[in-house]
C-alpha positions as CSV (number, residue, x, y, z in Angstrom):
1,M,0.0,0.0,0.0
2,P,2.7,2.6,0.8
3,E,4.4,1.9,-2.5
4,T,1.1,2.7,-4.4
5,N,0.7,6.0,-2.6
6,S,4.3,7.0,-3.4
7,V,3.8,6.3,-7.1
8,T,0.7,8.4,-7.2
9,K,2.3,11.3,-5.4
10,A,5.4,11.2,-7.6
11,S,3.3,11.2,-10.8
12,T,1.2,14.3,-9.9
13,P,4.0,16.8,-10.0
14,A,5.2,15.5,-13.3
15,L,1.8,16.2,-14.9
16,S,1.9,19.6,-13.4
17,I,5.3,20.4,-14.8
18,R,4.3,19.1,-18.3
19,A,1.3,21.4,-18.3
20,L,3.4,24.4,-17.1
21,V,5.9,23.7,-19.9
22,V,3.1,23.6,-22.5
23,L,1.7,26.9,-21.1
24,A,5.0,28.6,-21.1
25,I,5.9,27.5,-24.7
26,V,2.5,28.6,-26.1
27,A,2.8,31.9,-24.3
28,L,6.3,32.6,-25.6
29,V,5.4,31.6,-29.2
30,V,2.4,33.9,-29.2
31,Y,4.3,36.7,-27.7
32,A,7.2,36.3,-30.1
33,I,5.0,36.2,-33.2
34,D,3.0,39.2,-31.9
35,Q,6.0,41.4,-31.3
36,V,7.9,40.4,-34.5
37,T,4.8,41.1,-36.7
38,K,4.3,44.5,-35.0
39,I,7.9,45.5,-35.6
40,L,7.7,44.5,-39.2
41,I,4.5,46.5,-39.7
42,V,6.0,49.6,-38.1
43,Q,9.1,49.3,-40.2
44,N,7.3,48.7,-43.5
45,L,4.0,50.5,-43.4
46,A,3.0,54.1,-42.7
47,E,0.3,54.6,-40.1
48,G,-3.1,54.3,-41.9
49,E,-1.6,52.6,-44.9
50,Q,-3.3,49.5,-46.3
51,S,-1.8,46.6,-48.2
52,P,-3.7,43.5,-49.5
53,L,-2.5,40.2,-48.0
54,L,-5.2,37.8,-49.2
55,G,-7.0,40.1,-51.6
56,E,-9.9,41.8,-50.1
57,L,-10.5,39.0,-47.6
58,L,-7.5,39.9,-45.4
59,Q,-5.6,43.1,-45.6
60,L,-2.8,44.8,-43.6
61,H,-4.0,48.1,-42.2
62,F,-1.6,49.8,-39.8
63,V,-3.4,51.7,-37.0
64,K,-2.4,52.6,-33.4
65,N,-5.0,51.7,-30.8
66,S,-5.3,53.4,-27.5
67,G,-8.1,51.1,-26.3
68,A,-8.6,47.4,-25.8
69,A,-8.8,44.5,-28.2
70,F,-10.4,45.3,-31.5
71,S,-10.1,49.0,-30.9
72,L,-12.7,49.0,-28.2
73,G,-12.6,51.5,-25.3
74,T,-10.2,54.0,-26.7
75,G,-8.9,56.6,-24.3
76,M,-8.8,54.1,-21.3
77,T,-5.2,52.8,-21.8
78,W,-4.2,53.0,-18.1
79,I,-7.1,51.0,-17.0
80,F,-6.4,48.3,-19.6
81,S,-2.8,48.2,-18.6
82,I,-3.7,47.6,-15.0
83,V,-6.2,44.9,-16.0
84,A,-3.6,43.2,-18.2
85,V,-1.1,43.1,-15.4
86,A,-3.8,41.6,-13.1
87,V,-4.7,39.0,-15.7
88,A,-1.1,38.0,-16.2
89,V,-0.4,37.7,-12.4
90,F,-3.6,35.6,-12.0
91,I,-2.6,33.2,-14.8
92,I,0.9,32.7,-13.3
93,I,-0.5,32.0,-9.8
94,F,-3.4,29.9,-11.1
95,A,-1.1,27.8,-13.4
96,R,-0.1,25.5,-10.6
97,R,-3.5,23.9,-10.6
98,I,-3.5,23.0,-14.2
99,R,-3.0,19.3,-15.1
100,S,-4.5,19.3,-18.6
101,W,-2.5,20.2,-21.7
102,A,-5.7,21.7,-23.3
103,W,-6.1,24.1,-20.4
104,A,-2.4,24.8,-20.5
105,V,-2.8,25.8,-24.2
106,L,-5.8,28.0,-23.3
107,F,-3.9,29.9,-20.6
108,G,-0.8,30.0,-22.7
109,L,-2.8,31.8,-25.5
110,L,-4.3,34.1,-23.0
111,L,-1.0,34.9,-21.3
112,G,0.9,35.4,-24.5
113,G,-1.8,37.7,-26.0
114,T,-2.2,39.7,-22.8
115,I,1.5,40.3,-22.4
116,G,1.9,41.1,-26.1
117,N,-0.6,44.0,-25.9
118,L,0.6,45.0,-22.4
119,T,4.2,45.4,-23.8
120,D,2.8,47.9,-26.3
121,R,1.0,49.9,-23.6
122,L,4.0,50.0,-21.4
123,F,6.8,50.8,-23.9
124,R,5.3,52.4,-27.0
125,E,4.4,56.1,-27.5
126,P,3.1,58.3,-26.2
127,S,4.2,57.3,-22.7
128,F,4.7,54.5,-20.2
129,G,1.5,52.8,-19.4
130,Q,-0.4,54.7,-22.1
131,G,1.3,53.4,-25.2
132,H,-0.8,52.7,-28.2
133,V,-1.2,49.0,-29.3
134,I,-0.2,48.2,-32.9
135,D,-3.1,46.8,-34.9
136,F,-2.8,45.7,-38.5
137,L,-5.1,42.8,-39.5
138,Q,-8.4,43.6,-41.2
139,L,-10.8,41.0,-42.3
140,W,-13.4,41.7,-44.9
141,A,-16.8,42.8,-43.4
142,F,-15.2,42.7,-39.9
143,P,-15.7,46.1,-38.2
144,A,-12.4,46.2,-36.2
145,I,-8.7,46.0,-36.9
146,F,-6.7,43.6,-34.7
147,N,-3.3,41.9,-34.2
148,I,-1.9,38.5,-33.3
149,A,-2.3,39.1,-29.5
150,D,-6.0,39.8,-30.0
151,S,-6.4,36.6,-32.1
152,A,-4.7,34.5,-29.4
153,I,-7.0,36.0,-26.7
154,V,-10.1,35.3,-28.8
155,A,-8.8,31.7,-29.5
156,S,-8.4,31.1,-25.7
157,M,-12.0,32.2,-25.1
158,A,-13.2,29.9,-27.9
159,L,-11.2,27.0,-26.3
160,F,-12.6,27.9,-22.9
161,I,-16.2,27.5,-24.2
162,I,-15.3,24.2,-25.9
163,L,-13.7,22.7,-22.8
164,T,-16.5,23.9,-20.6
165,L,-19.2,22.5,-22.8
166,R,-17.4,19.1,-22.9
167,G,-17.0,19.1,-19.2
168,V,-13.2,19.0,-19.2
169,G,-11.7,20.0,-15.9
170,L,-8.3,21.5,-15.1
171,D,-7.1,17.9,-14.4
172,G,-8.1,16.9,-17.9
173,K,-10.8,14.6,-16.7
174,R,-14.3,14.9,-18.2
175,T,-17.3,15.3,-15.9
176,V,-20.0,12.8,-17.0
177,K,-23.6,13.4,-15.9
178,T,-25.6,10.2,-15.3
179,P,-29.2,10.6,-16.3
180,V,-31.5,9.7,-13.4
181,A,-34.6,9.4,-15.6
182,D,-33.2,6.3,-17.4
183,A,-33.2,4.3,-14.2
184,A,-36.0,1.7,-14.3
185,D,-38.6,1.7,-11.5
186,P,-39.1,-1.9,-10.4
187,T,-42.6,-1.0,-9.1
188,D,-43.7,0.5,-12.4
189,P,-45.7,-2.1,-14.4
190,T,-44.9,-0.3,-17.7
191,S,-41.2,-0.7,-17.1
192,T,-39.6,-2.9,-19.7
193,T,-36.6,-3.6,-17.5
194,G,-36.6,-6.6,-15.3
195,P,-34.6,-9.5,-14.2
196,A,-33.0,-11.6,-16.9
197,N,-34.9,-14.9,-17.7
């Protein structure tokens, strides 16, 4: 019995470490792609300039956004900066509870996207904490211009909905609800369930 317990205890941290590694890798990849694409846009396009990427379906359109994702809430940069710091700290603290690679990917996308836009707000013009986020992706018939960080954040929300609907917990296990109505009532004469003949 003691040997079984020791194996269980030893395996749990390994799962946690694997999830943390996945989270960190996803966050770093999202952050790197976000920052590199923003640098390339600033270097190669003038503010307000448009350039077709996939015809009219997807265009590059360089704008500076003082608001939140998808150019919402302009003029509230300080508030969004504080919220972004709070979200990042929460994810880092909460990450210890994750045992599922799917949830690790979710939080990695959210963390990478959050830090990507936070970097702009902290270090870009006009000032620290009030910097404008670089947006440059414009989809046909979509009302807002966005960036890679915004896309990662939206992807994390979509993954959250999927995992929640499927009942997947932070440990990776699915919660299965057993229907009570299917249980046969032995006193019900209409019941077709009975002892095997």
